[in-house]
C-alpha positions as CSV (number, residue, x, y, z in Angstrom):
1,M,7.3,25.4,6.2
2,S,4.5,24.7,7.7
3,S,4.9,21.8,11.3
4,Q,3.8,18.2,10.9
5,P,0.9,17.9,13.5
6,L,2.2,14.7,14.9
7,R,6.1,15.6,15.5
8,G,7.3,13.9,18.1
9,T,4.7,12.0,18.1
10,R,6.9,8.1,18.9
11,V,4.7,5.2,16.9
12,L,6.4,1.4,18.1
13,E,4.5,-0.9,15.0
14,F,4.5,-5.2,15.5
15,A,4.5,-5.6,12.0
16,G,1.8,-6.9,10.3
17,L,-0.5,-6.3,7.1
18,G,-2.7,-4.3,5.8
19,A,-4.7,-2.0,7.9
20,A,-2.2,-1.9,11.2
21,P,0.7,-0.7,9.0
22,F,-2.0,1.4,6.8
23,A,-2.6,3.5,10.0
24,C,1.1,3.7,10.6
25,S,1.2,5.3,7.6
26,L,-1.0,7.6,8.1
27,L,0.6,8.9,11.0
28,A,3.8,9.0,9.8
29,D,3.0,10.8,6.7
30,A,1.7,13.4,9.9
31,G,5.0,14.0,11.3
32,A,4.9,10.9,14.0
33,D,8.1,8.7,14.0
34,V,7.2,5.1,14.1
35,I,9.4,2.2,14.5
36,R,8.5,-0.5,13.2
37,V,8.9,-3.5,15.3
38,E,9.9,-7.0,12.6
39,R,11.2,-10.4,13.7
40,P,14.6,-11.8,12.1
41,G,14.6,-12.7,8.9
42,A,11.6,-10.9,7.2
43,N,11.1,-10.5,4.1
44,T,9.3,-6.8,4.3
45,S,8.7,-4.7,1.8
46,S,10.5,-1.5,1.6
47,G,7.8,0.9,-0.5
48,Y,5.3,3.0,-0.3
49,S,3.5,1.1,2.6
50,L,6.4,1.3,4.8
51,R,7.4,4.3,4.4
52,G,7.8,6.9,7.2
53,R,9.6,3.7,9.3
54,T,12.7,3.0,11.0
55,I,13.1,-0.6,10.8
56,V,13.9,-2.9,13.7
57,S,14.3,-7.3,14.0
58,L,13.9,-8.6,16.8
59,D,12.8,-11.9,18.4
60,L,9.5,-11.3,21.3
61,K,11.0,-15.2,22.9
62,D,14.7,-13.7,23.1
63,E,15.0,-12.7,26.7
64,R,17.0,-9.4,25.8
65,D,15.9,-8.7,22.5
66,A,12.0,-9.5,24.6
67,G,13.9,-6.3,26.8
68,T,14.6,-3.8,24.4
69,A,10.5,-4.1,23.1
70,A,10.1,-3.8,26.4
71,D,11.9,-0.9,27.4
72,L,10.3,0.9,23.7
73,A,7.2,0.7,24.7
74,R,7.4,2.3,27.6
75,A,8.8,4.8,25.5
76,A,5.8,5.0,23.4
77,D,2.9,7.6,22.6
78,V,1.2,4.9,20.6
79,L,2.0,1.1,20.0
80,V,-0.1,-0.7,17.3
81,E,-0.5,-4.3,16.7
82,G,-1.9,-6.5,14.9
83,F,-2.5,-9.8,16.0
84,R,-5.0,-11.9,17.0
85,P,-6.6,-11.9,20.1
86,G,-3.8,-13.3,23.1
87,V,-1.2,-13.7,20.8
88,M,0.2,-10.0,22.5
89,E,-0.3,-11.2,25.9
90,R,1.2,-14.2,26.1
91,L,4.5,-13.0,24.1
92,G,4.3,-10.3,27.3
93,F,3.4,-7.4,25.5
94,G,-0.6,-7.2,26.3
95,P,-1.9,-4.2,27.0
96,E,-2.7,-4.2,31.2
97,L,0.8,-4.9,30.9
98,L,2.0,-2.1,28.8
99,L,-0.4,0.5,30.5
100,A,1.2,-0.4,34.2
101,E,4.0,0.5,33.1
102,N,3.2,3.3,30.6
103,P,0.4,4.8,31.8
104,R,-0.1,7.2,28.7
105,L,0.3,5.1,26.1
106,V,-2.5,4.2,23.8
107,Y,-2.9,1.3,22.5
108,G,-3.6,0.6,19.0
109,R,-5.5,-3.4,18.3
110,M,-6.8,-4.3,14.5
111,T,-8.0,-7.1,14.1
112,G,-11.0,-8.7,11.7
113,W,-13.5,-9.7,13.5
114,G,-12.4,-7.9,16.9
115,Q,-11.3,-8.5,20.1
116,D,-13.7,-10.5,21.4
117,G,-17.0,-12.6,20.2
118,P,-17.6,-15.4,18.2
119,R,-15.3,-15.0,15.6
120,A,-12.6,-13.2,16.9
121,N,-10.7,-15.5,17.0
122,Q,-11.0,-17.3,13.2
123,P,-8.7,-16.5,10.3
124,G,-10.5,-14.3,7.8
125,H,-9.1,-11.8,5.1
126,D,-11.3,-8.5,3.8
127,L,-13.6,-10.1,1.9
128,N,-15.3,-12.4,5.0
129,Y,-16.0,-9.2,6.9
130,L,-17.6,-7.8,4.1
131,A,-19.6,-11.5,3.3
132,I,-20.5,-11.7,6.7
133,T,-21.2,-8.0,7.2
134,G,-23.1,-7.8,4.4
135,V,-21.0,-5.2,2.2
136,A,-20.9,-7.8,0.2
137,R,-23.5,-9.7,-0.6
138,S,-24.3,-5.7,-1.9
139,I,-22.6,-5.7,-4.8
140,A,-23.9,-7.2,-7.6
141,R,-26.2,-6.4,-10.1
142,E,-29.5,-8.3,-10.3
143,G,-30.1,-11.7,-11.0
144,E,-25.6,-11.5,-11.1
145,D,-23.2,-13.1,-8.5
146,P,-21.5,-10.5,-5.8
147,V,-18.6,-8.7,-7.3
148,P,-15.7,-8.8,-4.2
149,P,-14.7,-5.2,-4.2
150,L,-11.0,-5.4,-4.0
151,N,-9.7,-5.1,-0.4
152,V,-10.9,-1.6,0.4
153,I,-12.9,-1.1,2.9
154,G,-12.3,-3.8,5.1
155,D,-8.0,-3.3,5.3
156,Y,-8.2,0.3,4.1
157,G,-10.7,1.3,5.6
158,G,-10.2,-0.1,8.6
159,G,-6.4,1.6,8.8
160,L,-7.7,4.0,8.8
161,L,-10.7,3.5,11.3
162,L,-7.6,3.0,14.0
163,A,-5.7,6.1,13.0
164,Y,-9.2,8.0,14.1
165,G,-9.4,6.1,16.7
166,L,-5.7,6.0,17.8
167,M,-6.1,10.4,17.5
168,T,-9.3,10.6,19.4
169,A,-7.3,8.3,22.0
170,L,-5.3,11.1,22.1
171,L,-6.5,13.8,21.7
172,E,-8.1,13.1,24.7
173,R,-5.4,11.5,26.5
174,S,-3.9,15.9,26.5
175,S,-6.6,16.5,28.4
176,S,-6.9,13.4,30.7
177,G,-3.8,11.9,31.1
178,R,-4.0,8.2,31.1
179,G,-3.3,6.4,27.8
180,Q,-6.8,3.3,26.5
181,V,-7.4,0.6,24.2
182,V,-8.0,1.0,21.0
183,D,-9.8,-2.2,20.0
184,T,-10.3,-1.5,16.0
185,A,-12.1,-4.1,13.6
186,M,-12.5,-4.8,10.4
187,V,-16.8,-5.5,10.4
188,D,-17.2,-2.4,12.3
189,A,-15.4,-1.0,10.0
190,G,-18.0,-1.9,7.1
191,L,-20.6,-1.2,8.9
192,L,-19.7,1.9,9.6
193,L,-18.8,2.4,5.8
194,M,-21.9,1.3,5.1
195,S,-24.1,3.4,7.1
196,G,-26.1,5.1,4.2
197,L,-27.6,1.7,3.1
198,W,-28.5,0.9,7.6
199,Q,-30.4,4.3,6.6
200,R,-32.1,3.3,4.3
201,V,-33.1,0.3,5.9
202,A,-34.8,2.1,8.9
203,D,-36.8,4.4,6.1
204,G,-38.5,0.7,4.2
205,K,-35.6,2.3,0.6
206,W,-34.1,-0.5,0.7
207,T,-34.2,-4.3,-1.0
208,D,-32.2,-7.1,-0.4
209,I,-32.5,-8.2,-3.9
210,P,-29.1,-6.5,-5.1
211,G,-28.8,-4.6,-8.4
212,T,-32.2,-3.7,-7.2
213,N,-31.5,-1.0,-5.1
214,D,-31.4,3.1,-5.8
215,M,-27.4,2.4,-4.7
216,D,-25.9,-0.7,-6.4
217,S,-26.9,-0.1,-10.1
218,G,-30.2,-0.5,-9.9
219,A,-31.2,3.1,-11.0
220,P,-30.9,4.5,-13.7
221,F,-29.2,7.6,-12.7
222,Y,-27.1,6.2,-10.6
223,N,-25.6,3.4,-12.7
224,S,-21.9,3.3,-15.5
225,Y,-22.8,2.7,-19.0
226,R,-20.8,1.1,-21.9
227,T,-19.9,3.4,-24.9
228,S,-19.0,3.2,-28.1
229,D,-15.5,2.4,-27.4
230,D,-15.9,0.0,-25.4
231,Q,-14.7,2.5,-22.0
232,F,-17.7,2.7,-19.8
233,M,-19.1,6.1,-17.8
234,A,-20.5,7.1,-14.5
235,V,-23.8,8.2,-14.4
236,A,-25.0,9.8,-10.2
237,C,-27.6,12.6,-11.3
238,V,-29.7,11.3,-7.7
239,E,-31.0,15.1,-7.4
240,P,-34.1,16.3,-9.7
241,Q,-31.6,19.2,-11.4
242,F,-28.5,16.8,-12.7
243,Y,-31.0,14.2,-14.3
244,R,-32.5,17.2,-15.8
245,N,-29.5,17.8,-17.0
246,F,-29.0,14.7,-18.3
247,V,-31.6,13.3,-19.9
248,N,-31.6,16.6,-21.7
249,T,-27.7,16.4,-22.6
250,L,-28.0,12.0,-23.3
251,G,-30.9,13.4,-25.9
252,E,-33.2,12.0,-24.0
253,P,-36.3,13.6,-23.0
254,D,-39.1,11.8,-22.4
255,L,-37.4,9.9,-19.8
256,L,-37.9,12.9,-17.5
257,D,-41.0,12.0,-15.5
258,A,-41.3,9.7,-12.9
259,Q,-37.2,9.0,-11.7
260,W,-38.0,7.0,-9.0
261,D,-40.6,5.3,-10.3
262,R,-38.9,1.6,-9.7
263,S,-41.1,0.1,-11.9
264,T,-39.8,2.0,-15.1
265,W,-35.9,1.7,-14.3
266,R,-35.3,-1.8,-16.1
267,E,-36.8,0.0,-18.9
268,R,-34.7,3.2,-18.6
269,K,-31.1,1.8,-18.2
270,R,-32.0,0.3,-22.0
271,V,-32.9,2.9,-23.4
272,I,-29.9,4.7,-21.4
273,A,-27.4,1.9,-22.3
274,K,-28.7,1.6,-25.8
275,T,-28.2,5.9,-26.4
276,F,-25.0,5.4,-24.9
277,R,-23.1,2.7,-27.5
278,Q,-24.0,5.4,-30.1
279,H,-20.9,8.1,-29.1
280,T,-16.5,7.0,-27.7
281,R,-15.8,7.8,-24.0
282,Q,-14.8,11.5,-24.8
283,E,-17.0,12.4,-27.0
284,W,-19.6,11.9,-24.4
285,A,-16.7,13.5,-21.8
286,E,-17.0,16.3,-24.4
287,I,-20.7,16.4,-24.3
288,F,-21.0,16.2,-20.5
289,A,-18.1,18.6,-19.6
290,D,-20.3,21.3,-18.9
291,A,-23.7,19.9,-18.4
292,E,-23.7,19.9,-14.8
293,A,-25.3,17.0,-14.7
294,C,-23.2,14.2,-12.5
295,V,-21.9,12.0,-15.6
296,T,-17.7,11.1,-15.9
297,P,-15.7,8.6,-17.5
298,L,-14.9,5.7,-15.6
299,N,-10.4,5.5,-15.6
300,A,-9.0,2.4,-15.0
301,V,-6.4,2.6,-12.1
302,N,-3.3,3.6,-15.2
303,E,-5.4,6.1,-16.5
304,V,-5.7,8.0,-13.9
305,R,-2.4,9.6,-13.4
306,H,-3.0,11.5,-16.9
307,D,-7.2,12.5,-15.0
308,P,-6.6,16.5,-15.3
309,H,-8.3,17.1,-12.8
310,I,-5.9,14.4,-10.7
311,V,-3.1,16.5,-13.3
312,A,-3.8,19.9,-11.1
313,R,-4.4,19.6,-7.3
314,Q,-1.7,16.6,-7.7
315,S,-3.1,14.4,-6.3
316,L,-0.2,11.6,-7.2
317,I,3.3,11.5,-6.7
318,D,6.2,10.1,-8.2
319,L,7.9,8.1,-6.3
320,N,11.5,6.9,-7.6
321,G,10.1,6.4,-11.0
322,D,6.3,5.0,-9.9
323,T,3.4,6.0,-9.3
324,F,1.4,6.7,-5.4
325,P,-1.6,8.5,-3.7
326,A,-0.4,12.3,-2.1
327,A,-0.8,12.6,1.6
328,A,-4.3,13.8,2.5
329,P,-5.9,15.2,3.9
330,R,-5.0,19.4,3.3
331,L,-3.8,21.3,5.9
332,S,-4.3,25.2,6.1
333,R,-1.6,25.3,8.0
334,S,0.1,22.2,9.6
335,S,1.3,19.7,6.8
336,L,1.2,16.3,5.5
337,S,3.1,14.2,3.6
338,I,4.6,11.5,2.3
339,A,7.3,10.0,4.5
340,A,10.2,8.7,3.1
341,S,11.0,5.2,2.5
342,P,12.0,3.2,5.6
343,R,15.0,2.9,6.8
344,Y,16.6,0.0,8.4
345,E,18.4,0.9,12.6
346,A,21.4,-0.9,12.2
347,D,21.8,-0.7,16.2
348,I,18.5,-0.5,18.0
349,R,20.0,1.6,20.4
350,Q,20.4,4.5,18.7
351,A,16.5,4.7,17.9
352,L,15.9,3.7,21.4
353,E,18.1,7.3,23.4
354,R,16.3,9.2,20.0
355,W,12.6,8.4,21.3
356,Q,14.1,8.9,25.2
357,S,16.0,12.1,24.5
358,Y,12.3,14.0,23.0
359,T,11.1,16.6,24.9
360,Q,6.9,17.5,24.9
361,P,5.4,19.7,25.0
362,K,3.1,20.4,27.4
363,E,0.3,20.7,24.3
364,A,1.9,18.2,22.8
365,L,-0.6,15.2,22.6
């Protein structure tokens, strides 16, 4: 059995929703020992989203419970919180105080707006953060209203950014011996994930009219098309060789020339849409299977588990009869695996003693 890269790393998570718990789940999949502190009486999910946790109940406004939480913070390698700016300071768990007591602590902060700026203390959700960063307005067909892009960019992109920040701080600590604060914001995640768009802006290849650009449904070669059975096919043949294979396999060779002539895009989309309506999704999937044209069926969520590629790579796993994503990425020597369901600690002192008993090798993070 290969070793888990974060085995022996102690993570103290103060209960929250969305991005911060996702980051902690990723750390748990890599072997970190995560203790999650919740308010007494909190109604907590016990499934996949909180996997790999030891969940303890502490009232941080109670002097004794706050002392226990402080003991955990002094023993932790990583602390993660997702409150508005200033909340942890008012509770007596701000980074300045905790880093003075535990100089090796990596203190992760997850918010929507960041720790500073005029919106820092405002409430918000994923769509709000995507709204001000230009993400939400850019996801629409021409002449149609923007579509909320689920919560995968702010919440889960933010969680990935937090996990990345924590790992960079842990890596830096291995040479400096010192922890630091990781200020992670969902607005930053949204902007970073739009890096390709910002390059298009810099290159003069982007217009703020949604649905008229190469990646937002404006281009006929980067779009989705309805089939005869009211399913959809995804077309993403950006490169000229793939576009050539696409139009030839589609049976529309007249579309080959002037791929990037935007004045022809509306008409080309009309022709392609009409052609796709001639066959079912399955028939088109078979037609394009070996065409090297970057054309694939659009799966609904409940169809993903049956997709041959997903099945072959075992990218989804079964947990107690339900289906969830497997751990990723895949490491050639170390092991990442979906951590066990959360467990509730009857005696918080047992969890603290376990942490205090760890002996980290010199090369550990």
